[in-house]
N, C-alpha and C positions, 0 to 999 in steps of 0.2 A: 757285769750286767746291771742295768738300772731298772728298778721296778718302782712305778708310781702308784700310790694308794690314794683313793679319793676321800681322804679324811685326815684330820689332824689328831684324831683319837689315838692315843698311844696303845691302847689294847688292840685296835685293828692293825696298826702299823707293825707292831711286834708279832702278831699272828701271821701276817703276810711274810714278814722277814723269816720267821722260823720255818714256815712251809717251804719257801724257796731255798733256804739253806740245806734242806734235806736232799735236794736234787742238783743244786748248782753251787759253784764256789764264787767268791768275790762278788757278793751281792751288795748293792747300795739301794736301800729302800727309802723313798722320800714321800712324805705325806703332804697333800694339798687340800685345802678347804675348797670344796666344789659344791655346786647346787645339784641336788638329786632330782629336782623338778617334780617331786611328789610331796604329799603332805608330811609334816613332821612325824605323824604316826601312820605309816602306810598299812593298808589292808590288802590281803590277797595278792593279786598280780602287781599291784602298785609297788610291792617290795622288790620284785624282779626288775621292773622298769626303773626303779630308783638306783639299783645296783648298776644296771646297764648305762643309765644316763651319766653316772659318775665316771664310767670308763670313757665315754664320749668327751666329757669335759676335760679329762686328763689328757686325752689325745690332742685336744686343742692347745692346752698349756704346753705340752711337749713340743708341738710345732712352733708356737709363738716364742718359747724360750730356748728352742734348739737344744733340748736336753738329751736327745738321742736315746730315749728310754726304749727298753725291749718289751716291757709288759705294763699293762694298765689294769688296776684291780679296783673294782667297785664293790663295797659291802654295804648292805642296807638291812637294818633290823626291822622286822614287821610281824604282823599277826595274820593268821588265816583261820577260816572256819572249815573244819573237816570232821566228819563223823559226829556231827552234833556237838562239837567242842571247839573251843578257841585254843590255838597253839601259837607260841612265840618262836621265832627262829631268825637266822640271818641268811639272806640270799647273797651269793657272791657271783660276780661276773668277772671273768678273766679274759682280757683281749691282748693279743700280741701286736707288734708294730705294723703288721700287714693287715690288721683288721679282723683276723680270725678270732672268734670268741666262743666261750662256753660258760655254762652256769653250774652252780652247785649250791648246796644249803648246809647249814649247821644242823645239829640235832634239833628236833622240835620238842618243846615241852609244853604241857597243858597249863593254861592259866586259870586260876580260881575265879569264880563268878564275881567276887568283890573287886578284883583287878579289872575285869571286863567292864563292870559298871562304871568305874572311874575313867577308863579309856573311852567308852561310849559317851561320857559327859564332856569329852574334849581334851582330856589329859593324855600326854605322851607316856608310853610304858615306862621309860626310864625315870620319869618324875614320880610316877605311882610307886615304883620300886624304892626310890629314895625315901618317900614318905613312910612306906611300910617298914623299911629297915632302919629308919632314922639315920640315914647316911646321905651325904651330898655327893652328887655326880658319880653315881654307881657305874654308869656305862663307860666312863673314862678311867676308872680306877681298876676294876676287875671284870667289868662287863656284867651282863645279866646272867 
């Protein structure tokens, strides 16, 4: 089975690989850099559109390169405003080779006001977290 992931981020690729290996054998997971067609820091529904757009881009790559992939996975990190609070989470779109798709999310966690101020000033959550933790490229090492 071939599974394409709409990212070169090793954290995302490994998460997809682990999930599929729980249910299937002989999995090959390949990551591709694709355009989510949403801002670098998506808000609310943009997060889901970004995940979905990644699957559409993967399907195009699959057809162009004749990879014969079985599944296309788009993962987009974003933030949403709920219950008078801001939350960070990942939206996931899973699409099979016939075009049937579904969505899911990671756990949501509340963001402190100082992080939200930085995001509203135009910074991406990953960069804000790097600054706070004094670490480079958090989202590709262990994720947020």
